[in-house]
C-alpha positions, 0 to 999 in steps of 0.5 A: 328890824321888828317883824310886823306880824310878829309880836314884836319879835326880831326879824329875820326868824330870830326868836327873840323879842325887840327890846325897843318895844318896852323902852319907856319914852322918857328922858335920861336921869341927870347924871349926878343927881340920881342914884342907881341901885342894884342888889348884891353883891355881884362879882364880874361873872354874875354881870356876865351871866346877867347879861347873856339872860338878856342877851337870850331873850332880846334884841335891840333895834334888831342887833345883839344886846346885854344888859343888867337890870337895876333902878333908878331913884327918880324922885325924892320922897316916895316909892321912886325914891331911893329909900322907896326902893330900898324898902320894897324892890331890894329889900330881899338883898341884904346889900346893894350898889348905889352909884351916881348914875354919872359914874356909869356914864362916865364909864361909857355905859348907857341907860335904856329906860325899860320895862316899868319905872323906876326900872332900867336896863344897863347896856353893856357895849360887849361882854368885854366890858363887864368888868369896867361895869363891875368896877363902876358900881362902887362899893357894896353898902348895907341895905338898912331896909332888908328883910322889912327892917327899918333903921335902928331896928323898927319894924 
């Protein structure tokens, strides 16, 4: 529960911010028609570290929350497409993970649309599920747009 006078802070003196107030009012992305993008490489311990960082800053509906950041290609072309995200938001990552939304859902992982489109928080039910999340990210792939490069060497 949030404190109505606390600027979005959790009730009961918890200094963490209530994450729910940052959630976009948006339908979840379709399972197979959209891809999740996350800069890599990741390890189980790195996922744990990122999830703990979110937990130190936020609660969700007044409860503990662990999450990592991803982007979801919500458009076929343009800045919200996989190419657009790889060229801009993930251009500093030489390698990325590109699982389908459905792959994460099959692993029992929820996605929360926050804070700015096409950003999502991938919610872990608990820290003990980090290995399943890491496994569901799949194979690490080369980002062909890393460093501002175009595929084939054009800038």
